[in-house]
N, C-alpha and C positions, 0 to 999 in steps of 0.2 A: 504493500500499499503506499502509494506519495503520501507523505507526512507535510505538514504547516511549514516545514523549516523550509522545504522547496518554493515556498510561496511567500517566503518572507520579504515581499514586496515594499518598495519605495513607498511613504503616505501618498494619501488619495488628492487629491485637492476639492477643497469645498463643493459638492455637486449632489444632485440627484444620478444613481447611478443606474440602467438598466439592464437587469444584467439576464442574459437568456440561458435557460438550465433544462439538462435534457426533456425528450419526451416519454421517454421508457428508458431506454437502457444507460447508464450513468457514464459512460466513457466517454459520452460523446461531451462534456462538457469541454469547453475551451481552456489553455491558460489561463489566458487573460481574463476570462471570467472567474477561473479559481484566482488568480491574486487579488481582484479586484474584491470579491469575497472574505478574503484572508488580510486585506488590510481595512476595510472598512471601519467608519468607526460604529454603524448600525447596518442590520440587514433585516428590512424589511417585509415580511413573506405575508404570502395571501394565507398560508395554512404551516406555521412550524414547525409541528409535528413532520411534516413531507420533507421540507427543506431540513431539518436537522439529519436526517437519511443522508442524504445530497453532503452535509457538511461534515458526518460523524466516517463517510466512505473515503472522504480525502483527508481526515486528520485535521480539520479548520474549528478551530476554537473560537467561538464568536457566539454572542448573546444575542437571541432574534427578539424580533417585538409585531408583534401582528398588524396586518393592515391591511384591508377586505371592503366587499362592499358594506356589511354589514355597520362598519366601525369607524369608514371614513371621514365622515362629520367630525368624529373625537380625534383621530390619531394623525390624519392630514397637515393639520396645522401645527403639529407639534415637528413633525416631520420636515414641515417645511420652515421652520424655526431654526432647528438643527442647521441644514444648509445653509442658512443667511446665519449663521453664530460661527459657521467655519469647519461645520463638521461634513464626513463622508458618509451619504444615504444609501445604500444598494438596495434595490427593491426587486423582489423575484416573486414568481408565481409560481403556483403549485408544478408547473412544466410548461417547457418553450417560451416563447418570447412576450416579457409582461404587456397588458394593452391589448393585446391582438385574442380579443375576447377574454378577457382578465380584465380584474383590478387595476388601475393605475391611469385611466386616463385622467382623473380626475386631479390627481396628485402633480403630476405633469402641468396640467394647467395653472397651479396655484404656484408649484414653483418658478415658473417663466414669469408670472405677474406679479410676482414678488423682485424679480430682479434676479433670482439665482441659476445658474447654469444646468442642463442635462447632458448627462452621455451616453448614448447608446451604446453596449455592449454585447455585439450581435452573437448569435448562435442556432443552436433549434429551434426550428417551426414545423408545424404538423401540418400546417397549409403545404407550405414548401417541400416540404418531403413527400406529400401525397401529390403534389400536382410534377415533380419532377418524373415520380414515377410511376403516373397514371398514363402516359402515354400519348394524353392531347395535350392540342398546342403552348405552347407557355410564352409565347410572344408578347400574348394580351390576355390577362386572367383579372376575372375579378371575385375576390374574395368576399363571401354573403354573410360571413358568420351563423348566425342561429335562426332558424327561422321561424316564424311565431308558431304557439303550440296549438292554437286551436283552427280548427280547418280551413276557415273562412277566410281570415285573416294570411294564413299561408298562401292560400291561391292567390288571393289580392298579391300578395307580394311576387310570386311567381310569375304573374301575369306582367308585372313592373320588370321584372328581369326576360322575360322572354326573349327581348330583340336585341338583347346587349350583344354585341359582335365581338364574345370572346368568352373563353374557357370559366366559367363558374365554378366555384370553390366554397362546398360548406360544411359546418360543422354541425352533428347529428346526434344526438343520443341514440344507445340500441334498440331500447324499448318504441321509438318512434321513428326508426330505419324503413320498415316495412312500408308505415302510411307515406310517409314522406317521397319515397322515390314511388310511389302510386299517382299521391301527385303531381309531382312531378313530370312523369311520363303521360298522364291525362294534359299539363298543361304545356309543355316544353315540347311535345312530340319528341320525334324517331330521331336522337341523338346517341351518339357512342359518348359512355360513360366511363366511371371507374367508382369502386369503393374501396378503401384501406383502412384496417382496421389493426387496432393495436401494434401501430407501428413504431418500429424498431425495438420491438420486443418478442420476445421466444418464441409467441403463437403471430408472429405478424401475417397479414393477408393483405394480399392487392388482385379484387376481382377485377376485369377488366370484359363486358360485355353492352350491348346496347342497352337504354335507358330502360325501354321495356323489358328484357328479358331482366336483369337485376331485380326490378319490382316484381316480376313474378317469382323470381328465386327466391326472395327473401319474403316474401309473401306466404310462401309453402314450408319454410327453416323454421328452428325453433328463433326465440330472439337471442341474437349475439350476445358476447360478451364483449366489453373494451369502449375505448373511443374510437369514433367513425369520423373519418373526414367525406365528404362525396364531390367528385373532380366530374363536371355534366361540358360535352364538349361547344362548340360555338354552333349558332344556327346555321344550316344551310343560305348559301346565299340567297334561294329562291326563298328563301324563309323569311327574311327581311319585313320588315311592317309596312303594309299601306295605309293609305291616308288618315281611312276609318281605325287602322291601330295607334298610328302616334295621336292623332286626339284625342283617342280612349287614354294612353297615357299619357301627355300633357294635361287633364283633367285630373285624373288621379294625383299626379304628383303635385299640380299648385293646391292639393287641398290640404296638403303638410307641407308645404313649401312655398316659400312667394314665387310671384311670377318670374321673376329674372332667374332666379336660382333653378324652378321646375321648368325653365327650357335648356340650361345650362345640361340640366342631370339627364334631359331629354335626348340633348344632341349628342352624350357621350353613350348613350346606350343603344341612339339610330343610325348613326355618324350624320347628320344633317346637322345644316349651320345654325346656329344658337339664334342669331337675328330673323331669322325664317321660324320658327318655332314660335320665337315669342313673338314676332306680330301674329299666327296663326292663333294662338293660348287668346290673344285679346280679342281677335274675332268671335270664336269661342266665348268666352265672358262676355264680350257685345249681343251675341244672339239669345246667349241664357237669360240674360239682365232685362 
């Protein structure tokens, strides 16, 4: 085992360090991540028990403090104060890169607004591991995180994403996987897809097939175990949205965003010009009024 002495790093400058940690295989930790964890004044964890396993594996003796979505309002200001007071804070999630479907976004905003420094310590990421192993196009992709658990909201979100000209990447829980794949097959249509499970772990699995085939297979099988990543290939050129689809997308986006932001998001999803979409949205709002 590598001891802490190997990571007796020089003192860290005052900052919030976003430290990526293994998503399964503890050997995937980077040397820089270990040096940062060994030298940080404070190690803030999503779950201190999970992080302790990693620290013990590498002989790092650092006290940890909890920072997660349930105590962010109380713990966040203390961590900001620590950074501004000249201390180094290492933030880790249970697995992977902090802020990617994990706590931390709020803390980063608070530190930067207070004038503090934020330093990324890159490393493992489940979404990138799945994307690169999926065999699907990786030149353009959109990480959509977790879909809503309610069927109607899930379908609406998939409708918004249907025209995105890029590979889509989602996280999902094992118990919802079959239902989610069924909804995806229904809304997104015939596409190449892949389901990654337990990536980097002993029972790692990457299944590649059409979206419909995967939906049927998981509907017939027992609920799988482990962390799940779903990758779905982009729509075929012929599947790009028509004018009616674009109108529906604009209306849907504008119900949650301002007109300018809605047009911008629709432009990213469809490849159309933002200015043209903004004018069309104004026309639609005029017709509705």
